[in-house]
C-alpha positions as CSV (number, residue, x, y, z in Angstrom):
1,F,0.0,-0.1,0.1
2,P,1.4,3.5,-0.7
3,I,-0.2,4.6,2.5
4,S,-0.9,2.4,5.5
5,S,-4.7,2.0,5.8
6,V,-6.7,0.0,8.2
7,G,-9.5,-0.3,5.6
8,A,-7.4,-1.2,2.7
9,T,-5.6,-3.8,4.7
10,E,-8.7,-5.5,5.9
11,N,-10.2,-5.5,2.3
12,A,-6.9,-7.0,1.0
13,L,-6.9,-9.7,3.7
14,L,-10.3,-10.6,2.8
15,A,-9.5,-10.9,-0.9
16,G,-6.1,-12.5,-0.3
17,V,-7.6,-15.6,1.6
18,T,-9.7,-16.3,-1.4
19,A,-7.4,-15.6,-4.2
20,R,-5.6,-18.2,-6.0
21,G,-2.1,-18.8,-5.0
22,E,-0.1,-16.7,-2.4
23,T,-0.8,-12.9,-1.6
24,L,2.0,-10.7,-0.1
25,L,0.7,-7.4,1.4
26,E,3.2,-4.7,2.3
27,N,2.9,-1.5,4.3
28,C,0.0,-3.1,6.4
29,A,-1.8,-1.3,9.0
30,L,-0.7,-2.2,12.5
31,E,-3.7,-1.5,14.4
32,P,-5.1,-4.3,16.7
33,E,-8.2,-4.7,14.4
34,I,-6.0,-6.2,11.8
35,M,-4.5,-8.7,14.1
36,H,-7.9,-9.5,15.3
37,L,-9.1,-10.1,11.7
38,C,-6.1,-12.2,10.9
39,H,-6.8,-14.5,14.0
40,F,-10.3,-14.9,12.8
41,L,-9.5,-15.8,9.5
42,Q,-7.0,-18.3,10.6
43,A,-9.6,-19.8,13.1
44,M,-11.6,-20.3,9.8
45,G,-8.7,-22.0,8.2
46,A,-6.7,-19.3,6.4
47,E,-2.9,-19.7,6.4
48,I,-1.5,-16.3,7.3
49,R,2.0,-15.4,8.4
50,G,3.6,-12.0,9.5
51,I,0.5,-11.0,11.8
52,G,1.4,-7.7,13.7
53,T,4.1,-6.7,11.2
54,R,4.1,-4.4,7.9
55,K,4.3,-7.3,5.6
56,I,1.5,-10.2,5.8
57,W,1.9,-13.2,3.8
58,M,-1.1,-15.6,3.0
59,R,-2.3,-18.6,0.9
60,R,-5.6,-19.4,-0.3
61,A,-7.6,-21.4,2.2
62,A,-9.0,-24.5,0.5
63,A,-12.3,-23.9,2.3
64,L,-13.2,-21.3,5.0
65,R,-15.1,-23.2,7.7
66,D,-17.6,-22.0,10.2
67,V,-16.2,-21.0,13.6
68,E,-17.3,-19.5,16.7
69,Y,-15.4,-16.2,17.5
70,T,-15.7,-13.5,20.1
71,I,-15.1,-10.1,18.6
72,P,-13.1,-8.1,21.0
73,T,-14.4,-4.8,22.4
74,D,-14.0,-1.9,20.0
75,R,-11.2,0.3,21.5
76,I,-12.2,3.4,19.6
77,V,-15.8,3.1,21.2
78,A,-14.2,2.4,24.6
79,G,-12.1,5.4,24.4
80,T,-14.9,7.8,23.2
81,C,-16.9,6.5,26.5
82,L,-13.7,7.0,28.5
83,Y,-13.2,10.6,27.3
84,A,-16.9,11.3,27.8
85,A,-16.6,10.4,31.4
86,A,-13.4,12.5,31.8
87,A,-15.4,15.5,30.2
88,T,-18.1,15.2,32.7
89,R,-15.6,14.3,35.6
90,G,-17.6,11.1,35.9
91,Q,-16.6,7.6,36.5
92,I,-17.0,4.6,34.0
93,G,-16.6,0.9,34.1
94,L,-15.6,-0.7,30.7
95,K,-15.8,-4.6,30.4
96,D,-13.5,-6.7,28.3
97,V,-11.2,-3.9,27.1
98,D,-7.6,-4.8,26.7
99,P,-5.6,-1.9,28.2
100,Q,-2.6,-2.9,25.9
101,E,-4.6,-2.1,22.9
102,M,-5.6,1.4,24.5
103,K,-2.1,2.4,25.6
104,S,-2.4,6.0,23.9
105,V,-6.0,6.4,24.9
106,L,-5.2,5.7,28.5
107,W,-2.0,7.9,28.4
108,V,-4.0,10.9,27.3
109,Y,-6.6,10.1,29.8
110,E,-4.0,10.2,32.6
111,K,-2.8,13.6,31.1
112,M,-6.2,14.9,31.5
113,G,-6.2,13.8,35.3
114,G,-7.9,10.6,35.1
115,Q,-6.9,7.5,36.9
116,W,-7.9,4.0,35.9
117,E,-7.4,0.3,37.1
118,M,-8.3,-3.2,35.9
119,R,-10.3,-5.1,38.3
120,S,-12.1,-8.3,37.4
121,G,-12.0,-7.9,33.6
122,T,-13.4,-4.2,33.9
123,L,-11.4,-1.1,33.4
124,R,-12.4,1.2,36.0
125,A,-11.8,5.0,35.4
126,Y,-12.3,8.0,37.6
127,R,-10.9,11.3,38.2
128,N,-8.1,11.6,40.8
129,G,-10.3,9.7,43.3
130,Q,-12.4,12.7,43.8
131,S,-16.3,12.3,44.1
132,Q,-17.6,14.6,41.4
133,P,-21.4,15.5,41.0
134,S,-23.1,13.9,38.1
135,V,-23.4,15.9,35.0
136,A,-26.0,16.0,32.5
137,I,-25.6,16.9,29.0
138,K,-28.8,18.0,27.3
139,V,-29.0,17.5,23.4
140,P,-31.9,18.2,21.2
141,A,-33.4,15.1,19.8
142,S,-33.9,16.5,16.4
143,A,-30.0,17.2,16.4
144,L,-29.4,13.3,16.9
145,L,-31.9,12.4,14.4
146,N,-30.3,15.0,11.8
147,K,-27.0,14.2,13.1
148,K,-26.3,18.0,13.4
149,L,-25.0,18.5,17.0
150,P,-24.9,22.0,18.2
151,R,-21.5,23.6,19.1
152,K,-22.4,24.3,22.8
153,F,-24.4,22.0,25.0
154,P,-26.5,23.2,27.9
155,V,-24.8,21.6,31.1
156,T,-26.9,20.8,34.2
157,R,-25.2,20.1,37.5
158,N,-28.1,18.3,39.2
159,P,-30.1,16.1,37.1
160,A,-32.8,15.6,39.7
161,V,-33.9,19.2,39.2
162,E,-33.8,19.0,35.5
163,R,-36.8,21.0,34.0
164,K,-39.3,19.0,31.6
165,P,-38.5,19.5,28.1
166,S,-40.3,22.2,26.2
167,K,-43.5,21.7,24.4
168,R,-41.7,22.7,21.1
169,Q,-39.0,20.3,20.9
170,D,-38.0,16.9,23.0
171,S,-34.7,16.5,24.5
172,I,-32.5,13.6,25.2
173,V,-30.3,13.8,28.5
174,F,-27.2,11.8,29.0
175,F,-26.0,11.1,32.3
176,M,-22.5,10.5,33.4
177,V,-22.1,9.4,36.9
């Protein structure tokens, strides 16, 4: 690949395991999602070498078989939830995440003043052990439906006394505790 790309690497992997002969991919993306896809394809019977490197070699699988495979937690979604908790000074528990795959996300979270720990398969994140009040972020429902979010969100410190939505426009309230 002229430019390393997750999507391009994934598509080439899928094509390569069904193409005739051998396939060599160069300048492959190194993201964990690529390694997970390779392991999944191997479980289905594909012969793949070089997993986790910029060069991945594969040979056509005689037949890909049905397998039962657990898809790992999406690290980007997990990072988004983690940052949302940090932005609201909240706490969050993320089940079945791999902190090794989230090193850069967790590094930024720590720079933001957050602390985290792994306990019983759950990444627990909080802000310097402080007990902060919960924060509600109010977003107009129409904005979510139209995928046009406002630049500023009204923030309420005490969701228990949140006003009822106006009759003109319903709102959706997200709570981060």
